[in-house]
N, C-alpha and C positions, 0 to 999 in steps of 0.2 A: 447742570448749571443752575445756580440760584436765580430766583426771579429778579433780584436786585441787579444782578449782572446783566440780565437781558435788557433792562431799562436804562442801564448806565449808572455810573457812580453818582450818588446824591439824589437820585429819583427812584423812590421805592414804588412798587406796584400799587400800593395803597394811594400814594399821592397821584400817580398817573390816573388811577380810577377816579379820584376826586376831581382832577382837572378836566377829565373827559365829561364828567357829569355837569360840572359848572359850565363848560363850553356849550354843551347841548342846551342847558337852560337859557343861557344868554342868547343863543341863536333862536330858540323857539319864542321866548318872551320878547326879546328885542324885535324879532321878525313880526310877531303879532301886533306890536305897537306901531312899527314903521310901515309894514306892508300887511295891514290887518286883513284885507279881503283875500290876498293870496295865501298868506301863511296860516292865519287863524280860520277864516271862513271856509276856504277851499281845501284846507289840509287838516288841521287839528279838529275843527268842528265837524266837517263832513265825514271824516273817516273814523274818528275816535269818540268824541263827546256826543255828537248828534245822534248816532245809533243808540247810545245809552239812554238819551232823553226820550227818543221815540219808544224804545222798549219799556222804559219805566212808566210811560203813560199809556201803554198798550195801543199805540197809534200805528197806522200803516207806514207812516213816515213823518219826519219833521222837516219843514221847509224854512230856510233862513233867507231873509231878504231885508236889506236896509238896517241891519242890526237887530231885527226882531225875529222871533221864531213862531211859526204856526204849526200846530199839530194837526195832521190830516189822517182821517180814519177810513178813507176810501182809496183803495189801491189805484183805481183809474185816475183819480185826481192827482195822486203822486206821479203817475206816468206823464200826465199832461204838464205838471210843473217842471219835471225834468226835461221834457221836450222843448220847453220854452227857455231853457238855459238857467233856471233857478237852481240854487244849491239845495239838493235833496239828500237826506240821510235816512236810511232804512235800518230797522233792527237787524242785528246779525253782523257777520264778518265780511270783509272784502280782502282781496289780495294785499292791498296797501296796509290795512289794519293788522292782518295776520303777521306780516313782516315786521311791522312796528312793535307789536306786542312780543314777538319772539325775540327781537333785539333787546327790548326792555327787560325781558325775563333773564336772558343771558347776562346782561349788565348787572341786574340786581343780585343774581346768584353769585357773581364774582364779588360783589360788595359784601355779601353775607359771608363768603369764604374768608375774605380779608378780615372781617370783624371777628369771626370765630377764631381765626389764627391770632389776632391781636389780643383777645381775651383768653386765649388758650382753652377753648371750649370744644365740646363734641369730639373728643378723642377716644372716649370710652364707649363701649357698646351700650351701656346703660342709657346714654343720651338718646339712642335710637328708640328704645322702648318707651322712654318718657314722651317722645313726640307722637307716638301712635294715636293717643286720644284726639289730637288735633286733626289727624287725617279723617277720623270718623266725624269730627265736628264740621269739617269742610263739606263733606257729603250731606250732612244733616242740614246745614245752612242753605245748600242748594234747594232742598225740599221746601224751605220757607219761601224761597222765590217761587217755586212751583205752586205752593198754596196761595201766594199772593196773586199769581196769574189766574188761578182757579176762582178766587174770590171775585175778580173783575169779570170773569166770564159768566158768573152767576148773576142772574137778574136781581137787582135791588141790594147787592152787597158791595160795600166800598172796599177799597184796597186795605189789606191787613196792615201793610206798611206803606204809608203814603209818600208821594213824591215831595221833596227830593231825597228823603232818607232811603227810599227803596233803591236808589241808584247804587248803593253799597252792595246790593244783593244781585245786581244785574251782571251777567257774564259779559266781559272778563273782569269787571271791577271787583267782583266777589273774590277773585283769586288774590287780589291785592289786599282786600279786607282781611281774609284769613291769614295772609302772610304778615300783615301788620299786627294782628292780635297775637299770633305765635311769637313774633320777634319781641313784642312788648312783654309777653309772659316769660320768655327766656331771660330777658334782661332783669326782670323783677326777681326771678328765681335765683339768678346769679348774685344779685344784690343781697338777697336773704342769706345766701351761703357766706358771702364775704363779710357780712355783718354779724356772723356767727349765730344767726337765728336758727339755721338748719345746718346739718353736716354736709349734705350733698344737694346741689341745685336740682338734680333730676327729680327728687321727691316733690317739691312744690310745683315744678314744671308739669309733671304728670297730673298733679292735683288740679292745676289751672285748666288744663285741657279737658279733664273729666267734668269739671264744673260747667264749662262752656257747652260740652256735649249734652249733659243731663238737662241743663237749662233750655237748650234748643229743643230737645225731645219733649220736655214738659210743655213748652210753648206750642209745639205742633199738636200735641194731644188736646190741649185746651181749645185752640182755635178750630181744629177739625171737628171735634165732638160737640163743640159749642155753636160756632157760627156757620161752618160749612156743611155740617151733616144735614141741616134742615133744608138747604137749598141745592146741594149737589147730590145727584142720584147715587153715586158710589162712595161718597165721603163717609168715613167711619174709622173704626179701629179694628184691624184684623190681625191679632197677635200671632196667628198660625203662620203667617208669612214671615214674620220676624224670627220666630223660634225655629222653623224649618230651615230657613236660609242659613242662620248661624250654625245650627247643629250639623247640617250637611257639609258646610264649608269647613268646620272644625274636623269632621270625620275624614273628608277627602284630603285636607292638608296633613292631618296626622298620619294617615296611611302612607301617603307619598313620602313624607319626611322620614318616618321610621323605617320604611322599606329601603329608601336610599341610604340611610344611616347604617343599615345592617348589611345590605348587599352591594352597595356602591358608595362607601364612606367618603370617597374623594369629592363627591358632589356637595356634601354639607360640611366638609372639613374646615373650610375657610370661614363660613358664616355662622355655624353653630345654630343656636335657637333663632337667630334672625331669619334663617331660611324658613322656619316654620311660619313666621309672620308674613313673609313674602308669599309663600304658598297659600296661606289663608286669605290674604288680601285679594289675590287674583281668582281663587276659588269662589270667594264671595261674589265677585263681579259676575262670574260665569253662572253660579247657582241662581242668583237673583234673576238673571235673564231667562234661564231655562224654566224656572217655576212661573214667572210672570207671563212668559210667552206660550208655554205648552201645558202647564199644570194648574193654572189659576182656578179654573172651574172645579177641578178635582179636589182642591184643598178648601173649597168653600168660598172663594172670592167671586163676587157677582160681576166680574169684568175680566178682560184680558188686555195685555199691553202689547204694543208693537214696538220693536227696537227703535231707539232714537239715534244710535251711533252707526255710521256708515259701514264700519267693519263688521259689526254684529249683524246688521241687516243683510250684508253681502253673504256672510257665511250661512245664515238661515235660508236665504233664497237659493243659494247654490246647493245646500243640503237637500232642500225640497225637490230639486230637479235630479240630483245624482243618486240619492238614497232610494232603495226600493219603497214602493208605496206602502207596503205592509209595515215596514220599519217606522216610517213617518207616522203612520196611523197609530202604531203601538206606543212609541216613546217620543214622538215629536221630531222637530227639525232643528231645535236650538241647542241640543246637547253638544254638537261639534264645537260650538263656541267655548263651552266649558273645557272641552278637551284641549283646544288650542291655548287657552289661558293657562291651564295647569302645566302643559308641556313647555310653554314659553317661560313661565316662572321657574321651572326646574332648570332650564338652560341658563337663565340669568344667575341663579344661585351657584351653579357650577362654575361660571366665569369668575365669580368673586372668591378666588382661592386665598390661601394664607398670605401669599406674597403681596397681594393688593392691599391688605390691611397693614402689613409691615411697612410698606413703602409710603403709604399716605392714608392713615386710618381715618382722618377727618373727611377727606374727599370721598373715601369709600362709603362712609356712613351717610353722607349727604346724598350720594347717588342712590343708595338703597332706600333712603327716605323718599326720594322722588319716585323710585320704581314702585314702592308700596302705595304711595299716594295715587298713582295712575290706576291702580286696581281698587283700592279701598274707597276712594272718593266716589267714582261712578257706581261702584257696587253698593255702597251705603245709600246713595241717592235712589237707585232703582229699588232697593229693598224697602226703604221707608216710604217711597211713593206708593208702592203696592200695599204696605202696611196701613197707610192712612187713606187709601183710595183716592189719591190725588192725580 
């Protein structure tokens, strides 16, 4: 059944999406004006914008009262303010904000799908490869946020990116920042194609992403080796982390891909070379964690990292208990995370058979972009944090 039929004659899914968006804006903006304390102060600010403000200023919390905001740097003071009934926002997520962001993400993805269908874009697999640099860029931009936090933690060093501009780098706003940059780049690339400047929009799209990525890496190198290296004990440039992580990820992904292509071709029959990128993305996430957690000292890094993601932390802790002590001593306890990532990526590749691309190629490509981003974004971040000692 066509989408138009589901929404009834005369109401396309694009129009329905637009009407829902307008209705949500009317409710939120109108509610903020008419019921300011209830809608804006106790909902929008407390659960969404307030945590970003507190995080951007490295405060323990932000307290809103009478239309003004006070930044508090003492957790005990935050607790007392909350106990007295004041509106307190702390950095991080809450159940309310997670539900809100998830709903917004689903809504925006639907809008992107409608836009791509309207412009007849992202039907060819070449579009997938053109978007890969933006996934690296997203992970690198997260490291700029980490460097900004490290600068604040260092005595006598100001923020690298000052408030309010640094709110664009705070999670989850940074995801919307990367999304906006990617969408703008896509539209610019399409304009170049339709103005007969280029033959295929994928070429400038990939170039835009590569420029953003290289610019971010250059910025990180300059600020870390310039401003942070003098004040942070571990800050510096450790290229061995970058080289080893990339080479091992390429090797692991290549071995799995070519083994599957030869002995179980049905696994990669649908995705082709896209499968190699999926495997590489999740291998990168796994390898970066293994090296940073268990092999940092062995490759010459003057520090070790502890996992930041709950799943990774759980696997490492569980492996430390279950595996024999001799195995943990010899090869560490983080490698099962890499194994889980590679196996999961292989299963995902197998699910995307040829029929998926035949029935809805655009939707299949967007899903694969999201799947790669889930591995490549965190993996790039972990790799670059260790590369620059942040």
